[in-house]
N, CA, C, O and CB atoms as a CASP TS submission, in Angstrom:
PFRMAT TS
TARGET T0000
AUTHOR 0000-0000-0000
METHOD Language model
MODEL 1
PARENT N/A
ATOM      1  N   MET     1      14.741-100.536  54.609  1.00  0.00           N
ATOM      2  CA  MET     1      15.993-100.846  53.928  1.00  0.00           C
ATOM      3  C   MET     1      15.942-102.247  53.412  1.00  0.00           C
ATOM      4  O   MET     1      16.361-102.557  52.296  1.00  0.00           O
ATOM      5  CB  MET     1      17.193-100.662  54.852  1.00  0.00           C
ATOM      6  N   SER     2      15.400-103.103  54.288  1.00  0.00           N
ATOM      7  CA  SER     2      15.416-104.655  53.880  1.00  0.00           C
ATOM      8  C   SER     2      14.539-104.722  52.560  1.00  0.00           C
ATOM      9  O   SER     2      15.019-105.238  51.552  1.00  0.00           O
ATOM     10  CB  SER     2      14.723-105.722  55.157  1.00  0.00           C
ATOM     11  N   GLN     3      13.304-104.223  52.564  1.00  0.00           N
ATOM     12  CA  GLN     3      12.417-104.370  51.451  1.00  0.00           C
ATOM     13  C   GLN     3      12.922-103.676  50.265  1.00  0.00           C
ATOM     14  O   GLN     3      12.640-104.128  49.155  1.00  0.00           O
ATOM     15  CB  GLN     3      11.089-103.889  51.776  1.00  0.00           C
ATOM     16  N   GLU     4      13.666-102.586  50.393  1.00  0.00           N
ATOM     17  CA  GLU     4      14.387-101.902  49.161  1.00  0.00           C
ATOM     18  C   GLU     4      15.394-102.861  48.559  1.00  0.00           C
ATOM     19  O   GLU     4      15.464-103.030  47.341  1.00  0.00           O
ATOM     20  CB  GLU     4      15.180-100.526  49.592  1.00  0.00           C
ATOM     21  N   LEU     5      16.173-103.485  49.428  1.00  0.00           N
ATOM     22  CA  LEU     5      17.127-104.410  48.950  1.00  0.00           C
ATOM     23  C   LEU     5      16.582-105.618  48.186  1.00  0.00           C
ATOM     24  O   LEU     5      17.014-105.986  47.094  1.00  0.00           O
ATOM     25  CB  LEU     5      17.888-104.860  50.058  1.00  0.00           C
ATOM     26  N   LEU     6      15.564-106.211  48.888  1.00  0.00           N
ATOM     27  CA  LEU     6      14.920-107.400  48.304  1.00  0.00           C
ATOM     28  C   LEU     6      14.172-107.036  46.995  1.00  0.00           C
ATOM     29  O   LEU     6      14.065-107.870  46.096  1.00  0.00           O
ATOM     30  CB  LEU     6      13.928-108.036  49.335  1.00  0.00           C
ATOM     31  N   THR     7      13.698-105.888  46.897  1.00  0.00           N
ATOM     32  CA  THR     7      13.021-105.599  45.650  1.00  0.00           C
ATOM     33  C   THR     7      13.979-105.225  44.639  1.00  0.00           C
ATOM     34  O   THR     7      13.814-105.675  43.505  1.00  0.00           O
ATOM     35  CB  THR     7      12.017-104.542  45.798  1.00  0.00           C
ATOM     36  N   THR     8      14.925-104.492  44.875  1.00  0.00           N
ATOM     37  CA  THR     8      16.132-104.109  43.897  1.00  0.00           C
ATOM     38  C   THR     8      16.761-105.266  43.489  1.00  0.00           C
ATOM     39  O   THR     8      16.876-105.447  42.277  1.00  0.00           O
ATOM     40  CB  THR     8      17.227-103.195  44.516  1.00  0.00           C
ATOM     41  N   PHE     9      17.207-106.114  44.289  1.00  0.00           N
ATOM     42  CA  PHE     9      18.045-107.378  44.035  1.00  0.00           C
ATOM     43  C   PHE     9      17.229-108.585  44.188  1.00  0.00           C
ATOM     44  O   PHE     9      17.644-109.484  44.919  1.00  0.00           O
ATOM     45  CB  PHE     9      19.254-107.489  44.998  1.00  0.00           C
ATOM     46  N   GLU    10      16.007-108.708  43.517  1.00  0.00           N
ATOM     47  CA  GLU    10      15.114-109.819  43.760  1.00  0.00           C
ATOM     48  C   GLU    10      15.733-111.113  43.210  1.00  0.00           C
ATOM     49  O   GLU    10      15.466-112.203  43.714  1.00  0.00           O
ATOM     50  CB  GLU    10      13.733-109.551  43.122  1.00  0.00           C
ATOM     51  N   ASN    11      16.569-110.969  42.160  1.00  0.00           N
ATOM     52  CA  ASN    11      17.230-112.233  41.641  1.00  0.00           C
ATOM     53  C   ASN    11      18.634-112.590  42.204  1.00  0.00           C
ATOM     54  O   ASN    11      19.204-113.640  41.907  1.00  0.00           O
ATOM     55  CB  ASN    11      17.370-112.117  40.145  1.00  0.00           C
ATOM     56  N   GLU    12      19.130-111.697  42.997  1.00  0.00           N
ATOM     57  CA  GLU    12      20.483-111.865  43.544  1.00  0.00           C
ATOM     58  C   GLU    12      20.473-112.135  44.954  1.00  0.00           C
ATOM     59  O   GLU    12      21.409-112.782  45.423  1.00  0.00           O
ATOM     60  CB  GLU    12      21.309-110.698  43.308  1.00  0.00           C
ATOM     61  N   LEU    13      19.431-111.681  45.786  1.00  0.00           N
ATOM     62  CA  LEU    13      19.330-111.936  47.243  1.00  0.00           C
ATOM     63  C   LEU    13      18.180-112.959  47.486  1.00  0.00           C
ATOM     64  O   LEU    13      17.101-112.862  46.903  1.00  0.00           O
ATOM     65  CB  LEU    13      19.061-110.567  48.050  1.00  0.00           C
ATOM     66  N   THR    14      18.456-113.897  48.335  1.00  0.00           N
ATOM     67  CA  THR    14      17.394-114.793  48.810  1.00  0.00           C
ATOM     68  C   THR    14      16.835-114.389  50.177  1.00  0.00           C
ATOM     69  O   THR    14      15.679-114.692  50.472  1.00  0.00           O
ATOM     70  CB  THR    14      17.918-116.211  48.883  1.00  0.00           C
ATOM     71  N   GLU    15      17.555-113.772  50.944  1.00  0.00           N
ATOM     72  CA  GLU    15      16.991-113.184  52.161  1.00  0.00           C
ATOM     73  C   GLU    15      17.802-112.022  52.711  1.00  0.00           C
ATOM     74  O   GLU    15      18.942-111.786  52.310  1.00  0.00           O
ATOM     75  CB  GLU    15      16.868-114.235  53.214  1.00  0.00           C
ATOM     76  N   VAL    16      17.178-111.294  53.651  1.00  0.00           N
ATOM     77  CA  VAL    16      17.801-110.204  54.393  1.00  0.00           C
ATOM     78  C   VAL    16      17.484-110.606  55.866  1.00  0.00           C
ATOM     79  O   VAL    16      16.321-110.700  56.258  1.00  0.00           O
ATOM     80  CB  VAL    16      17.216-108.696  53.962  1.00  0.00           C
ATOM     81  N   ALA    17      18.501-110.826  56.622  1.00  0.00           N
ATOM     82  CA  ALA    17      18.174-111.114  58.071  1.00  0.00           C
ATOM     83  C   ALA    17      18.561-110.071  59.039  1.00  0.00           C
ATOM     84  O   ALA    17      19.612-109.445  58.907  1.00  0.00           O
ATOM     85  CB  ALA    17      18.820-112.353  58.506  1.00  0.00           C
ATOM     86  N   LEU    18      17.721-109.868  60.024  1.00  0.00           N
ATOM     87  CA  LEU    18      18.030-108.875  60.948  1.00  0.00           C
ATOM     88  C   LEU    18      18.347-109.675  62.261  1.00  0.00           C
ATOM     89  O   LEU    18      17.699-110.661  62.612  1.00  0.00           O
ATOM     90  CB  LEU    18      16.843-107.813  61.090  1.00  0.00           C
ATOM     91  N   ARG    19      19.448-109.131  62.974  1.00  0.00           N
ATOM     92  CA  ARG    19      19.747-109.751  64.315  1.00  0.00           C
ATOM     93  C   ARG    19      19.756-108.667  65.373  1.00  0.00           C
ATOM     94  O   ARG    19      20.421-107.640  65.238  1.00  0.00           O
ATOM     95  CB  ARG    19      21.143-110.512  64.313  1.00  0.00           C
ATOM     96  N   PRO    20      19.033-108.913  66.381  1.00  0.00           N
ATOM     97  CA  PRO    20      19.135-107.816  67.477  1.00  0.00           C
ATOM     98  C   PRO    20      20.469-107.733  68.099  1.00  0.00           C
ATOM     99  O   PRO    20      21.235-108.695  68.149  1.00  0.00           O
ATOM    100  CB  PRO    20      18.127-108.054  68.611  1.00  0.00           C
ATOM    101  N   GLY    21      20.751-106.483  68.603  1.00  0.00           N
ATOM    102  CA  GLY    21      21.985-106.220  69.155  1.00  0.00           C
ATOM    103  C   GLY    21      21.800-105.130  70.160  1.00  0.00           C
ATOM    104  O   GLY    21      20.706-104.574  70.251  1.00  0.00           O
ATOM    105  N   THR    22      22.867-104.773  70.966  1.00  0.00           N
ATOM    106  CA  THR    22      22.804-103.675  71.959  1.00  0.00           C
ATOM    107  C   THR    22      23.931-102.697  71.705  1.00  0.00           C
ATOM    108  O   THR    22      24.950-103.020  71.096  1.00  0.00           O
ATOM    109  CB  THR    22      22.888-104.224  73.416  1.00  0.00           C
ATOM    110  N   GLY    23      23.721-101.559  72.168  1.00  0.00           N
ATOM    111  CA  GLY    23      24.767-100.559  72.161  1.00  0.00           C
ATOM    112  C   GLY    23      24.863 -99.879  70.787  1.00  0.00           C
ATOM    113  O   GLY    23      25.937 -99.443  70.373  1.00  0.00           O
ATOM    114  N   GLY    24      23.732 -99.799  70.097  1.00  0.00           N
ATOM    115  CA  GLY    24      23.681 -99.034  68.888  1.00  0.00           C
ATOM    116  C   GLY    24      24.396 -99.681  67.663  1.00  0.00           C
ATOM    117  O   GLY    24      24.772 -98.972  66.729  1.00  0.00           O
ATOM    118  N   ILE    25      24.566-100.926  67.671  1.00  0.00           N
ATOM    119  CA  ILE    25      25.231-101.665  66.553  1.00  0.00           C
ATOM    120  C   ILE    25      24.424-101.571  65.322  1.00  0.00           C
ATOM    121  O   ILE    25      23.227-101.839  65.417  1.00  0.00           O
ATOM    122  CB  ILE    25      25.453-103.139  66.895  1.00  0.00           C
ATOM    123  N   PHE    26      24.867-101.260  64.287  1.00  0.00           N
ATOM    124  CA  PHE    26      24.179-101.341  62.935  1.00  0.00           C
ATOM    125  C   PHE    26      25.277-101.750  61.959  1.00  0.00           C
ATOM    126  O   PHE    26      26.145-100.930  61.662  1.00  0.00           O
ATOM    127  CB  PHE    26      23.470 -99.910  62.480  1.00  0.00           C
ATOM    128  N   GLU    27      25.278-102.964  61.453  1.00  0.00           N
ATOM    129  CA  GLU    27      26.233-103.446  60.426  1.00  0.00           C
ATOM    130  C   GLU    27      25.457-104.099  59.389  1.00  0.00           C
ATOM    131  O   GLU    27      24.406-104.686  59.645  1.00  0.00           O
ATOM    132  CB  GLU    27      27.295-104.408  60.986  1.00  0.00           C
ATOM    133  N   ILE    28      25.983-104.006  58.143  1.00  0.00           N
ATOM    134  CA  ILE    28      25.578-104.782  56.994  1.00  0.00           C
ATOM    135  C   ILE    28      26.574-105.536  56.423  1.00  0.00           C
ATOM    136  O   ILE    28      27.600-104.979  56.033  1.00  0.00           O
ATOM    137  CB  ILE    28      25.057-104.013  56.023  1.00  0.00           C
ATOM    138  N   THR    29      26.399-106.902  56.299  1.00  0.00           N
ATOM    139  CA  THR    29      27.451-107.877  55.840  1.00  0.00           C
ATOM    140  C   THR    29      26.727-108.675  54.697  1.00  0.00           C
ATOM    141  O   THR    29      25.509-108.843  54.635  1.00  0.00           O
ATOM    142  CB  THR    29      28.005-108.894  57.098  1.00  0.00           C
ATOM    143  N   ILE    30      27.602-109.113  53.854  1.00  0.00           N
ATOM    144  CA  ILE    30      27.168-110.113  52.784  1.00  0.00           C
ATOM    145  C   ILE    30      28.165-111.180  52.885  1.00  0.00           C
ATOM    146  O   ILE    30      29.347-110.885  52.708  1.00  0.00           O
ATOM    147  CB  ILE    30      27.107-109.508  51.273  1.00  0.00           C
ATOM    148  N   ASN    31      27.817-112.423  53.157  1.00  0.00           N
ATOM    149  CA  ASN    31      28.641-113.457  53.263  1.00  0.00           C
ATOM    150  C   ASN    31      29.874-113.182  54.108  1.00  0.00           C
ATOM    151  O   ASN    31      31.015-113.405  53.705  1.00  0.00           O
ATOM    152  CB  ASN    31      28.968-113.865  51.991  1.00  0.00           C
ATOM    153  N   ASN    32      29.584-112.693  55.279  1.00  0.00           N
ATOM    154  CA  ASN    32      30.664-112.350  56.327  1.00  0.00           C
ATOM    155  C   ASN    32      31.599-111.214  55.990  1.00  0.00           C
ATOM    156  O   ASN    32      32.572-110.922  56.685  1.00  0.00           O
ATOM    157  CB  ASN    32      31.532-113.552  56.577  1.00  0.00           C
ATOM    158  N   GLN    33      31.196-110.501  54.722  1.00  0.00           N
ATOM    159  CA  GLN    33      32.045-109.349  54.435  1.00  0.00           C
ATOM    160  C   GLN    33      31.298-108.124  54.895  1.00  0.00           C
ATOM    161  O   GLN    33      30.159-107.887  54.491  1.00  0.00           O
ATOM    162  CB  GLN    33      32.418-109.255  52.917  1.00  0.00           C
ATOM    163  N   LEU    34      31.965-107.318  55.773  1.00  0.00           N
ATOM    164  CA  LEU    34      31.371-106.225  56.291  1.00  0.00           C
ATOM    165  C   LEU    34      31.307-105.052  55.225  1.00  0.00           C
ATOM    166  O   LEU    34      32.324-104.572  54.724  1.00  0.00           O
ATOM    167  CB  LEU    34      32.101-105.851  57.527  1.00  0.00           C
ATOM    168  N   LEU    35      30.042-104.643  54.931  1.00  0.00           N
ATOM    169  CA  LEU    35      29.864-103.561  53.938  1.00  0.00           C
ATOM    170  C   LEU    35      29.622-102.180  54.606  1.00  0.00           C
ATOM    171  O   LEU    35      30.006-101.151  54.050  1.00  0.00           O
ATOM    172  CB  LEU    35      28.675-103.903  53.003  1.00  0.00           C
ATOM    173  N   TRP    36      29.026-102.165  55.722  1.00  0.00           N
ATOM    174  CA  TRP    36      28.730-100.890  56.434  1.00  0.00           C
ATOM    175  C   TRP    36      28.732-101.072  57.943  1.00  0.00           C
ATOM    176  O   TRP    36      28.121-102.008  58.458  1.00  0.00           O
ATOM    177  CB  TRP    36      27.366-100.329  55.993  1.00  0.00           C
ATOM    178  N   SER    37      29.371-100.238  58.609  1.00  0.00           N
ATOM    179  CA  SER    37      29.318-100.290  60.132  1.00  0.00           C
ATOM    180  C   SER    37      29.031 -98.854  60.610  1.00  0.00           C
ATOM    181  O   SER    37      29.717 -97.884  60.290  1.00  0.00           O
ATOM    182  CB  SER    37      30.732-100.856  60.792  1.00  0.00           C
ATOM    183  N   ARG    38      27.999 -98.819  61.372  1.00  0.00           N
ATOM    184  CA  ARG    38      27.665 -97.454  61.913  1.00  0.00           C
ATOM    185  C   ARG    38      28.846 -96.921  62.847  1.00  0.00           C
ATOM    186  O   ARG    38      29.069 -95.716  62.967  1.00  0.00           O
ATOM    187  CB  ARG    38      26.262 -97.520  62.759  1.00  0.00           C
ATOM    188  N   ALA    39      29.485 -97.773  63.410  1.00  0.00           N
ATOM    189  CA  ALA    39      30.670 -97.369  64.313  1.00  0.00           C
ATOM    190  C   ALA    39      31.726 -96.843  63.423  1.00  0.00           C
ATOM    191  O   ALA    39      32.248 -95.786  63.775  1.00  0.00           O
ATOM    192  CB  ALA    39      31.258 -98.593  65.193  1.00  0.00           C
ATOM    193  N   GLU    40      32.163 -97.444  62.241  1.00  0.00           N
ATOM    194  CA  GLU    40      33.113 -96.884  61.380  1.00  0.00           C
ATOM    195  C   GLU    40      32.730 -95.703  60.470  1.00  0.00           C
ATOM    196  O   GLU    40      33.512 -94.763  60.325  1.00  0.00           O
ATOM    197  CB  GLU    40      33.563 -97.900  60.604  1.00  0.00           C
ATOM    198  N   GLN    41      31.568 -95.743  59.876  1.00  0.00           N
ATOM    199  CA  GLN    41      31.154 -94.725  59.035  1.00  0.00           C
ATOM    200  C   GLN    41      30.358 -93.603  59.770  1.00  0.00           C
ATOM    201  O   GLN    41      30.048 -92.580  59.160  1.00  0.00           O
ATOM    202  CB  GLN    41      30.363 -95.320  57.959  1.00  0.00           C
ATOM    203  N   GLY    42      30.041 -93.783  61.025  1.00  0.00           N
ATOM    204  CA  GLY    42      29.471 -92.737  61.795  1.00  0.00           C
ATOM    205  C   GLY    42      28.040 -92.497  61.618  1.00  0.00           C
ATOM    206  O   GLY    42      27.630 -91.373  61.910  1.00  0.00           O
ATOM    207  N   GLY    43      27.158 -93.431  61.157  1.00  0.00           N
ATOM    208  CA  GLY    43      25.834 -93.195  61.002  1.00  0.00           C
ATOM    209  C   GLY    43      25.249 -94.283  60.062  1.00  0.00           C
ATOM    210  O   GLY    43      25.883 -95.313  59.833  1.00  0.00           O
ATOM    211  N   PHE    44      24.106 -94.051  59.555  1.00  0.00           N
ATOM    212  CA  PHE    44      23.344 -94.890  58.732  1.00  0.00           C
ATOM    213  C   PHE    44      23.558 -94.558  57.317  1.00  0.00           C
ATOM    214  O   PHE    44      23.779 -93.383  57.023  1.00  0.00           O
ATOM    215  CB  PHE    44      21.945 -94.816  59.073  1.00  0.00           C
ATOM    216  N   PRO    45      23.513 -95.526  56.349  1.00  0.00           N
ATOM    217  CA  PRO    45      23.716 -95.209  54.871  1.00  0.00           C
ATOM    218  C   PRO    45      22.373 -94.798  54.398  1.00  0.00           C
ATOM    219  O   PRO    45      21.338 -95.280  54.857  1.00  0.00           O
ATOM    220  CB  PRO    45      24.291 -96.464  53.991  1.00  0.00           C
ATOM    221  N   ASP    46      22.418 -93.772  53.340  1.00  0.00           N
ATOM    222  CA  ASP    46      21.279 -93.487  52.599  1.00  0.00           C
ATOM    223  C   ASP    46      21.009 -94.707  51.719  1.00  0.00           C
ATOM    224  O   ASP    46      21.922 -95.371  51.229  1.00  0.00           O
ATOM    225  CB  ASP    46      21.451 -92.197  51.798  1.00  0.00           C
ATOM    226  N   ILE    47      19.720 -94.968  51.543  1.00  0.00           N
ATOM    227  CA  ILE    47      19.388 -96.154  50.781  1.00  0.00           C
ATOM    228  C   ILE    47      20.068 -96.111  49.304  1.00  0.00           C
ATOM    229  O   ILE    47      20.420 -97.176  48.796  1.00  0.00           O
ATOM    230  CB  ILE    47      17.792 -96.262  50.685  1.00  0.00           C
ATOM    231  N   LYS    48      20.224 -95.077  48.725  1.00  0.00           N
ATOM    232  CA  LYS    48      20.886 -94.950  47.381  1.00  0.00           C
ATOM    233  C   LYS    48      22.331 -95.510  47.588  1.00  0.00           C
ATOM    234  O   LYS    48      22.754 -96.424  46.880  1.00  0.00           O
ATOM    235  CB  LYS    48      20.905 -93.363  46.830  1.00  0.00           C
ATOM    236  N   VAL    49      23.031 -94.969  48.523  1.00  0.00           N
ATOM    237  CA  VAL    49      24.432 -95.370  48.854  1.00  0.00           C
ATOM    238  C   VAL    49      24.451 -96.930  49.196  1.00  0.00           C
ATOM    239  O   VAL    49      25.356 -97.633  48.744  1.00  0.00           O
ATOM    240  CB  VAL    49      24.997 -94.480  50.127  1.00  0.00           C
ATOM    241  N   LEU    50      23.423 -97.472  50.016  1.00  0.00           N
ATOM    242  CA  LEU    50      23.418 -98.836  50.398  1.00  0.00           C
ATOM    243  C   LEU    50      23.213 -99.717  49.165  1.00  0.00           C
ATOM    244  O   LEU    50      23.838-100.774  49.081  1.00  0.00           O
ATOM    245  CB  LEU    50      22.349 -99.086  51.442  1.00  0.00           C
ATOM    246  N   LYS    51      22.373 -99.333  48.211  1.00  0.00           N
ATOM    247  CA  LYS    51      22.100-100.101  47.105  1.00  0.00           C
ATOM    248  C   LYS    51      23.413-100.284  46.209  1.00  0.00           C
ATOM    249  O   LYS    51      23.709-101.356  45.680  1.00  0.00           O
ATOM    250  CB  LYS    51      20.951 -99.448  46.344  1.00  0.00           C
ATOM    251  N   GLN    52      24.197 -99.062  46.097  1.00  0.00           N
ATOM    252  CA  GLN    52      25.369 -99.097  45.343  1.00  0.00           C
ATOM    253  C   GLN    52      26.291-100.031  45.954  1.00  0.00           C
ATOM    254  O   GLN    52      26.862-100.846  45.230  1.00  0.00           O
ATOM    255  CB  GLN    52      25.958 -97.789  45.204  1.00  0.00           C
ATOM    256  N   ILE    53      26.530-100.005  47.357  1.00  0.00           N
ATOM    257  CA  ILE    53      27.487-100.881  47.937  1.00  0.00           C
ATOM    258  C   ILE    53      27.189-102.320  47.733  1.00  0.00           C
ATOM    259  O   ILE    53      28.055-103.120  47.381  1.00  0.00           O
ATOM    260  CB  ILE    53      27.600-100.613  49.332  1.00  0.00           C
ATOM    261  N   VAL    54      25.912-102.649  47.966  1.00  0.00           N
ATOM    262  CA  VAL    54      25.487-104.004  47.931  1.00  0.00           C
ATOM    263  C   VAL    54      25.634-104.508  46.451  1.00  0.00           C
ATOM    264  O   VAL    54      26.114-105.617  46.216  1.00  0.00           O
ATOM    265  CB  VAL    54      24.007-104.130  48.470  1.00  0.00           C
ATOM    266  N   ARG    55      25.204-103.653  45.456  1.00  0.00           N
ATOM    267  CA  ARG    55      25.430-103.880  44.032  1.00  0.00           C
ATOM    268  C   ARG    55      26.811-104.285  43.722  1.00  0.00           C
ATOM    269  O   ARG    55      27.037-105.324  43.102  1.00  0.00           O
ATOM    270  CB  ARG    55      25.107-102.686  43.262  1.00  0.00           C
ATOM    271  N   ASP    56      27.777-103.465  44.150  1.00  0.00           N
ATOM    272  CA  ASP    56      29.232-103.554  43.751  1.00  0.00           C
ATOM    273  C   ASP    56      29.739-104.939  44.261  1.00  0.00           C
ATOM    274  O   ASP    56      30.753-105.410  43.746  1.00  0.00           O
ATOM    275  CB  ASP    56      30.133-102.305  44.397  1.00  0.00           C
ATOM    276  N   VAL    57      29.070-105.627  45.268  1.00  0.00           N
ATOM    277  CA  VAL    57      29.525-106.891  45.791  1.00  0.00           C
ATOM    278  C   VAL    57      28.829-108.034  44.973  1.00  0.00           C
ATOM    279  O   VAL    57      29.497-108.953  44.499  1.00  0.00           O
ATOM    280  CB  VAL    57      29.210-106.994  47.347  1.00  0.00           C
ATOM    281  N   ILE    58      27.428-107.951  44.816  1.00  0.00           N
ATOM    282  CA  ILE    58      26.731-109.004  44.342  1.00  0.00           C
ATOM    283  C   ILE    58      26.369-109.045  42.849  1.00  0.00           C
ATOM    284  O   ILE    58      25.969-110.049  42.260  1.00  0.00           O
ATOM    285  CB  ILE    58      25.627-109.074  45.085  1.00  0.00           C
ATOM    286  N   ALA    59      26.550-107.900  42.344  1.00  0.00           N
ATOM    287  CA  ALA    59      26.176-107.746  40.801  1.00  0.00           C
ATOM    288  C   ALA    59      26.865-106.429  40.169  1.00  0.00           C
ATOM    289  O   ALA    59      26.175-105.531  39.688  1.00  0.00           O
ATOM    290  CB  ALA    59      24.464-107.613  40.614  1.00  0.00           C
ATOM    291  N   PRO    60      28.240-106.379  40.203  1.00  0.00           N
ATOM    292  CA  PRO    60      28.963-105.264  39.739  1.00  0.00           C
ATOM    293  C   PRO    60      28.522-104.649  38.487  1.00  0.00           C
ATOM    294  O   PRO    60      28.460-103.431  38.316  1.00  0.00           O
ATOM    295  CB  PRO    60      30.259-105.612  39.606  1.00  0.00           C
ATOM    296  N   GLU    61      28.185-105.637  37.521  1.00  0.00           N
ATOM    297  CA  GLU    61      27.826-105.220  36.179  1.00  0.00           C
ATOM    298  C   GLU    61      26.498-104.587  36.059  1.00  0.00           C
ATOM    299  O   GLU    61      26.120-104.118  34.986  1.00  0.00           O
ATOM    300  CB  GLU    61      27.875-106.340  35.291  1.00  0.00           C
ATOM    301  N   ARG    62      25.757-104.560  37.163  1.00  0.00           N
ATOM    302  CA  ARG    62      24.309-104.169  37.031  1.00  0.00           C
ATOM    303  C   ARG    62      24.262-102.622  37.115  1.00  0.00           C
ATOM    304  O   ARG    62      25.014-101.954  37.826  1.00  0.00           O
ATOM    305  CB  ARG    62      23.373-104.857  38.206  1.00  0.00           C
ATOM    306  N   ASP    63      23.246-102.107  36.269  1.00  0.00           N
ATOM    307  CA  ASP    63      23.063-100.610  36.345  1.00  0.00           C
ATOM    308  C   ASP    63      21.876-100.419  37.164  1.00  0.00           C
ATOM    309  O   ASP    63      20.875-101.112  36.985  1.00  0.00           O
ATOM    310  CB  ASP    63      22.895 -99.898  34.931  1.00  0.00           C
ATOM    311  N   LEU    64      21.942 -99.446  38.120  1.00  0.00           N
ATOM    312  CA  LEU    64      20.887 -99.192  39.050  1.00  0.00           C
ATOM    313  C   LEU    64      19.925 -98.140  38.599  1.00  0.00           C
ATOM    314  O   LEU    64      19.040 -97.726  39.349  1.00  0.00           O
ATOM    315  CB  LEU    64      21.446 -98.817  40.327  1.00  0.00           C
ATOM    316  N   GLY    65      20.091 -97.710  37.385  1.00  0.00           N
ATOM    317  CA  GLY    65      19.254 -96.605  36.766  1.00  0.00           C
ATOM    318  C   GLY    65      19.228 -95.398  37.597  1.00  0.00           C
ATOM    319  O   GLY    65      20.312 -94.860  37.819  1.00  0.00           O
ATOM    320  N   HIS    66      18.150 -94.881  38.096  1.00  0.00           N
ATOM    321  CA  HIS    66      18.090 -93.561  38.764  1.00  0.00           C
ATOM    322  C   HIS    66      18.867 -93.614  40.107  1.00  0.00           C
ATOM    323  O   HIS    66      19.217 -92.579  40.674  1.00  0.00           O
ATOM    324  CB  HIS    66      16.581 -93.133  39.013  1.00  0.00           C
ATOM    325  N   SER    67      19.110 -94.766  40.563  1.00  0.00           N
ATOM    326  CA  SER    67      19.852 -94.873  41.839  1.00  0.00           C
ATOM    327  C   SER    67      21.397 -94.886  41.730  1.00  0.00           C
ATOM    328  O   SER    67      22.153 -94.997  42.695  1.00  0.00           O
ATOM    329  CB  SER    67      19.423 -96.124  42.532  1.00  0.00           C
ATOM    330  N   GLU    68      21.786 -94.754  40.385  1.00  0.00           N
ATOM    331  CA  GLU    68      23.238 -94.782  40.141  1.00  0.00           C
ATOM    332  C   GLU    68      23.869 -93.519  40.532  1.00  0.00           C
ATOM    333  O   GLU    68      23.238 -92.463  40.501  1.00  0.00           O
ATOM    334  CB  GLU    68      23.547 -95.060  38.712  1.00  0.00           C
ATOM    335  N   LYS    69      25.122 -93.595  40.909  1.00  0.00           N
ATOM    336  CA  LYS    69      25.859 -92.252  41.171  1.00  0.00           C
ATOM    337  C   LYS    69      25.897 -91.437  39.911  1.00  0.00           C
ATOM    338  O   LYS    69      26.055 -91.953  38.804  1.00  0.00           O
ATOM    339  CB  LYS    69      27.368 -92.477  41.681  1.00  0.00           C
ATOM    340  N   LYS    70      25.744 -90.118  40.116  1.00  0.00           N
ATOM    341  CA  LYS    70      25.864 -89.200  39.055  1.00  0.00           C
ATOM    342  C   LYS    70      27.152 -88.513  39.095  1.00  0.00           C
ATOM    343  O   LYS    70      27.588 -88.065  40.155  1.00  0.00           O
ATOM    344  CB  LYS    70      24.790 -88.250  39.071  1.00  0.00           C
ATOM    345  N   PRO    71      27.862 -88.398  37.845  1.00  0.00           N
ATOM    346  CA  PRO    71      29.077 -87.843  37.873  1.00  0.00           C
ATOM    347  C   PRO    71      29.036 -86.340  38.286  1.00  0.00           C
ATOM    348  O   PRO    71      28.052 -85.665  37.985  1.00  0.00           O
ATOM    349  CB  PRO    71      29.680 -88.048  36.589  1.00  0.00           C
ATOM    350  N   ASN    72      30.082 -85.807  38.965  1.00  0.00           N
ATOM    351  CA  ASN    72      30.131 -84.401  39.495  1.00  0.00           C
ATOM    352  C   ASN    72      30.554 -83.549  38.368  1.00  0.00           C
ATOM    353  O   ASN    72      30.678 -82.334  38.525  1.00  0.00           O
ATOM    354  CB  ASN    72      31.115 -84.226  40.727  1.00  0.00           C
TER
END
């Protein structure tokens, strides 16, 4: 996931940091804003969903091409 984010957002992200934890904690934050919590969402995000969530915060005008949500 880290490599995907760094590749996709190479001009917007300067780093992706991993912090060890216990008890199954998995959270994704940007500038202390919680974007994903395994405890709240009940699992891990699909990389496509994660890229969209990150994009919405750091580069909302950006098109993700094939990773973009498709209308139903």
